[in-house]
N, C-alpha and C positions, 0 to 999 in steps of 0.2 A: 778234626778245629776246621773250620774254612776258612783259606784266605781272600775270601770276596769282604770286599767292602761295603760298610750297610748303605754307603750315601750312593754308591754307583746301583745299584739295582732298586727298578721302579717296578712300582704295582700297575700292572695292566688298567688300561683306560674301561670304564663302564660304558657297554655298547650305547647306551640310551643317549650318553651323552655326543656321541660320534654320530648318531643317526639326527639327532635335534640338532647339532653344530650344521652337519652337512646340508638339512633344512633352510635353515636360517641362513648360510654361507647360498644358498640360491636364490631364496627369495632376495636378499640383499642386494646381489650383483646384478640380477635379472630387473629388477625395477631401478636401481639406479643407470645402468648402461643402457636399459631399453627406453627410459625416457630420454637419457642423453642423445642417444641415436634419433630417436623420433623426434625432438627437438629440432637436431641438425638435418633430417633428410622431411619434415614437416610431416610426418603423421602423427601429428597429436588430436585426439577426441577432446569432447566435453567429458568422456569420463578415463581417461590417461592415455593409451597411446596404443597404435596399432599399427604391426610391423609386416609386409609381405615379403617376398621374394630376397635379394639382395640384402636390405636391412636386417631381414630374419635371419639370414645366416650368418651377417654379422656377429648379430648380438649372440648367437649359437655359439661361434668362433670365442668370442670372447668370455663368454661363460665357463667353458674349457682351460682357455688360455689363464684365466683367473683360478679354479685349482689347481693347474700346474704349476705354474709358476711361483705362488705362494705358499705351494706345499713343498714345492722342492727348493727354492733358491728363499725363503723367506721365514721358514721353519714354522709355517703355519698359518690357515687362513683367519682371519678376522675369527670368525667365533669358533673355532677351534682353538683359539689364545684364550677368549674369553671365558670359554667353559672348561678349559684343561684337557680339552680330549687330543692333546698331541701323542 
């Protein structure tokens, strides 16, 4: 007999859920943060936004920080939580 608590044993998460969550999270943070930075720096266009140099680096940093902060300190990103991919 095993002394493991059945409630403590978790099933592994399907790989497709992790991949879909990562893609959706990237699109989500890229679109929102990118548009916000473009509005603030005046880089909006008729089609959306276009970031170069400093604003593009800022967006890149925000995307990285989003994944680090949400996964480490908040228990998972938005779409990891929605898709159960934690």
